[in-house]
C-alpha positions in Angstrom: -10.4 16.5 -1.5 -7.5 18.4 0.0 -8.0 20.8 2.9 -7.6 24.5 2.1 -4.1 24.7 3.7 -2.3 21.9 2.0 0.5 24.4 1.1 -0.2 27.5 3.0 0.7 30.5 1.1 2.3 28.5 -1.7 2.2 29.3 -5.4 1.9 26.8 -8.1 5.5 25.7 -7.9 6.9 26.6 -4.5 7.4 25.3 -1.0 6.3 26.2 2.5 8.9 27.2 5.1 9.7 24.5 7.8 8.0 25.2 11.1 10.1 26.0 14.1 11.7 23.0 15.9 10.5 21.7 19.3 10.8 24.4 21.9 9.8 27.1 19.5 6.5 29.0 19.6 5.0 27.4 16.5 2.1 25.0 17.0 1.6 22.1 14.7 -1.6 21.9 12.7 -4.2 19.3 13.9 -3.5 17.3 10.7 -0.2 17.4 8.9 2.3 15.6 6.7 5.8 16.3 8.0 8.9 15.4 5.9 11.2 14.7 8.8 14.1 13.9 6.5 14.4 13.9 2.7 18.0 12.7 2.1 18.8 9.5 0.3 21.6 7.3 1.5 23.1 5.2 3.0 26.1 7.6 3.3 25.1 10.6 5.4 24.6 14.0 3.8 26.0 16.9 5.9 23.4 18.9 7.8 20.6 16.6 6.5 18.3 13.9 7.9 17.7 10.6 6.3 14.4 9.7 4.6 11.4 9.7 7.0 7.9 11.2 7.0 5.3 11.5 9.7 1.5 11.8 9.4 -0.2 13.6 12.3 -3.9 13.1 12.5 -5.2 14.8 15.6 -3.3 13.2 18.5 -2.3 10.1 16.5 1.1 9.7 14.7 2.2 7.4 11.9 5.8 7.2 10.5 6.9 6.1 7.1 10.5 4.9 7.0 13.2 5.6 9.6 16.3 7.0 7.9 19.4 8.4 9.6 18.6 10.9 12.3 14.8 10.5 11.9 14.2 10.0 15.6 15.9 13.3 16.3 13.9 14.9 13.5 10.7 13.4 14.9 11.6 15.0 18.3 12.6 18.3 16.7 9.2 18.5 15.1 7.6 18.4 18.6 6.3 14.8 18.2 6.2 12.2 20.9 6.7 8.4 20.8 3.7 8.2 23.2 1.4 9.2 20.3 2.9 6.9 17.8 0.3 4.4 16.4 2.1 2.7 13.5 5.2 2.6 11.4 5.5 1.6 7.7 8.8 0.4 6.2 9.0 0.5 2.4 12.1 -1.8 2.2 15.0 -3.0 4.2 17.9 -0.8 2.8 20.0 0.8 5.5 18.9 4.3 4.7 15.2 3.4 5.4 15.7 1.4 8.6 18.8 2.6 10.4 16.8 4.5 13.0 14.0 2.0 13.2 14.9 0.4 16.5 16.0 3.8 17.9 12.4 4.8 18.0 11.8 2.0 20.6 15.1 1.9 22.3 15.4 5.7 22.9 12.0 7.1 21.9 10.2 4.5 24.1 12.5 5.0 27.1 9.8 7.1 28.9 6.8 5.3 27.3 3.9 5.0 29.8 3.4 1.5 31.1 0.6 -0.2 29.2 1.0 1.9 26.0 -0.4 -0.1 23.1 2.3 -1.6 21.0 3.3 0.3 17.9 2.2 -1.7 14.8 4.9 -2.0 12.3 4.2 -3.0 8.7 6.8 -3.9 6.2 8.7 -6.5 4.2 9.0 -10.2 5.0 12.0 -12.3 4.2 13.3 -12.0 0.6 13.8 -15.8 0.3 17.1 -15.7 -1.6 20.1 -13.5 -2.6 21.0 -12.5 -6.2 24.5 -13.0 -7.6 27.1 -10.3 -7.3 26.3 -7.4 -9.7 30.0 -6.6 -9.6 31.1 -10.0 -11.0 32.5 -11.4 -7.8 32.0 -15.2 -8.1 31.6 -16.0 -4.4 30.7 -12.9 -2.5 30.8 -13.0 1.3 27.5 -13.7 3.0 26.6 -12.2 6.4 24.8 -14.7 8.6 24.6 -17.5 6.1 22.1 -19.4 8.3 19.5 -16.6 7.7 20.9 -14.2 5.1 17.6 -12.5 4.1 15.6 -11.9 7.3 12.4 -10.0 7.1 11.2 -7.3 9.5 10.0 -9.7 12.1 13.3 -11.6 12.4 15.2 -8.3 12.2 13.2 -7.0 15.1 13.8 -10.1 17.2 17.5 -9.9 16.5 17.6 -6.3 17.6 15.7 -7.2 20.8 18.5 -9.7 21.5 21.3 -7.4 20.5 20.1 -4.7 22.9 19.0 -7.1 25.6 21.5 -5.9 28.2 20.7 -2.2 28.1 17.0 -3.0 28.1 17.3 -5.4 31.1 19.4 -2.9 33.0 17.0 0.0 32.5 14.0 -2.3 33.4 15.8 -2.9 36.7 17.2 0.5 37.3 14.5 2.9 36.3 11.5 0.7 35.6 11.1 1.2 31.8 8.6 -0.9 30.0 9.7 -4.1 28.3 10.7 -2.9 24.9 9.4 -6.2 23.4 5.9 -5.0 24.4 6.2 -1.8 22.4 6.6 -3.4 19.0 4.0 -5.4 17.0 5.4 -6.4 13.6 3.2 -7.3 10.7 5.0 -8.5 7.5 3.0 -7.6 4.4 1.9 -10.6 2.4 3.2 -10.5 -1.2 1.1 -11.7 -4.2 1.7 -15.2 -5.6 4.3 -15.3 -8.3 6.5 -12.5 -7.0 9.9 -13.5 -5.5 13.4 -12.2 -5.2 14.0 -12.9 -8.9 10.7 -11.5 -10.2 10.4 -8.6 -7.7 7.6 -6.4 -9.0 5.2 -8.2 -11.4 2.1 -6.3 -12.3 -0.2 -6.6 -9.4 -3.4 -5.1 -7.9 -3.0 -3.0 -4.7 -2.5 -5.1 -1.5 -4.5 -4.6 1.7 -2.3 -3.6 4.6 -4.3 -2.3 7.5 -7.3 -0.1 8.5 -8.0 1.8 11.7 -10.2 4.7 12.7 -8.0 7.2 10.8 -7.2 5.5 7.6 -7.1 2.6 5.1 -3.6 1.6 4.0 -2.8 -0.3 0.8 0.5 -1.1 -0.9 2.0 -2.4 -4.1 5.3 -3.9 -5.1 7.8 -1.6 -6.8 11.1 -2.3 -8.5 14.3 -1.2 -6.7 17.3 -3.1 -8.1 17.9 -6.3 -6.1 15.7 -5.5 -3.1 12.6 -7.7 -2.4 10.0 -6.9 -1.3 10.0 -3.2 -1.9 6.7 -1.4 -1.3 4.9 1.8 -2.2 2.1 2.8 0.2 -1.2 4.6 -0.1 -3.0 6.2 2.9 -6.7 7.0 2.4 -7.5 9.2 5.3 -11.0 9.3 6.8 -10.9 12.7 8.4 -9.8 14.8 6.6 -11.0 12.9 3.5 -7.9 12.8 1.3 -5.3 10.3 0.1 -1.5 10.4 0.2 0.7 8.0 -1.8 4.4 7.3 -1.1 6.5 5.9 -3.9 9.2 4.4 -1.7 12.4 3.7 -3.7 11.5 2.7 -7.2 12.0 3.0 -10.9 9.2 4.5 -12.9 6.5 2.1 -11.9 3.2 1.0 -13.5 2.2 -0.6 -10.2 2.7 2.7 -8.4 0.7 4.6 -11.0 -2.1 2.1 -10.5 -1.9 2.5 -6.7 -1.9 6.3 -6.9 -4.8 6.8 -9.2 -7.0 9.6 -7.8 -4.6 10.4 -5.0 -4.5 13.9 -3.6 -0.8 14.0 -2.6 2.0 12.0 -4.3 5.3 11.9 -2.4 7.9 10.6 -4.8 11.6 9.8 -4.8 13.9 11.4 -7.5 17.4 11.5 -8.9 18.2 14.6 -10.9 19.4 12.2 -13.7 20.0 8.5 -14.2 23.1 9.2 -16.2 26.0 7.5 -14.4 28.6 10.0 -15.7 26.8 12.8 -13.9 27.9 11.2 -10.6 31.4 10.4 -11.8 30.5 6.8 -12.5 30.4 6.2 -8.8 27.4 3.8 -8.9 27.6 0.2 -10.2 26.7 -0.2 -13.9 23.0 0.0 -14.5 22.3 0.6 -10.8 20.6 3.9 -11.2 18.5 2.9 -14.2 17.2 -0.2 -12.3 16.8 1.5 -8.9 15.4 5.0 -9.1 13.3 7.5 -11.0 14.7 10.6 -12.7 13.1 13.9 -12.0 11.9 14.0 -15.6 10.3 10.6 -15.1 8.7 11.7 -11.9 6.9 14.3 -14.0 5.7 11.5 -16.3 4.4 9.6 -13.3 2.7 12.7 -11.9 1.1 13.4 -15.3 -0.3 9.9 -15.3 -1.6 10.2 -11.7 -2.6 13.9 -11.8 -2.3 14.6 -8.0 -3.3 17.9 -6.6 0.1 18.1 -5.0 3.5 16.5 -5.9 6.1 16.4 -3.2 9.7 15.4 -4.0 11.4 13.6 -1.1 14.3 11.1 -1.0 16.1 13.0 -3.7 19.7 13.3 -4.8 21.8 15.4 -4.9 20.3 17.3 -2.0 22.1 20.6 -2.6 20.7 21.5 -6.1 18.5 24.6 -6.4 14.8 23.9 -6.3 14.5 25.4 -9.8 16.6 22.7 -11.3 14.3 20.0 -9.9 11.2 21.9 -11.0 12.5 22.4 -14.5 13.0 18.7 -14.9 9.7 17.7 -13.4 8.0 20.5 -15.4 8.9 18.9 -18.7 5.9 16.5 -18.2 3.9 17.8 -15.2 2.7 21.4 -14.8 0.8 20.9 -11.5 1.7 22.0 -8.0 5.1 20.7 -7.1 7.2 21.0 -4.0 10.8 20.1 -3.3 10.5 19.1 0.3 13.0 20.1 3.0 13.8 18.5 6.3 11.2 19.3 8.9 8.8 20.8 6.4 5.1 20.8 7.6 2.2 20.5 5.1 -1.1 21.2 6.8 -3.8 18.7 5.7 
């Protein structure tokens, strides 16, 4: 069950205030979920951080996704790379990985020699590319020799791309070899799924277990991206569960994964109507990529979490009441529209 301070001082539909940034007088709780950044992308949103969440369990840290500015947000929250145990990447869209290597390149700059490698769990290679959704008969292909690399090949390519600065700092100031700080694990996908059939109905997938938690995942549908994952974290102390939707349409796989969860962190668009956004998205993109706020309420009603948290939502500048009204059409439980740097005590 949830600890007594999941949303300290919160009413049924409200939000906690963000804690003070690093350098302030506020001390983080022993155990916390911190929404480092809540903005969708890839384009940056002014005065916002890209999607990323940290779980703090005592002195151990875990990060889910690494959107734009997330390393800065991580630092502002008073967190240290030295305490980072593992990272989880839902999918390989820019807005979820653009700061991924920054955690190691900059965050790991002062890592103590011999620090255990950070385990990184995420997608393997897609295995193929879809045709152009815009009707372009022969779209350009970046790196045609390997156009759909997974997380392992992406990480190796980043090691090579930043080899010079790493080699210089090894020689000038004695930093650790950055290659020793990263331990990538690509999540095995179920038979029958592929880049054409991206999210068939499937049972939860085992990802990892350590002293703090058991992690499972499932495939979710996010337009042409494969694989795209939702993650569930079953914590051991405190005993509670947290499920992250990743980017997804309304998903039966997610609902199955999240059954019995205490906290559901879900993405949202205020509407999937293209005209609301001036028809700025490709045709059918929204309907095949994301979940409307009203649909998030339907998912939450099927899961019945003790706490629903909206993150990775768009537009980011709407009043909370508008989101809560849409979610509330189907879910009357405790709902929070998360903000950058918001801390939820567990």
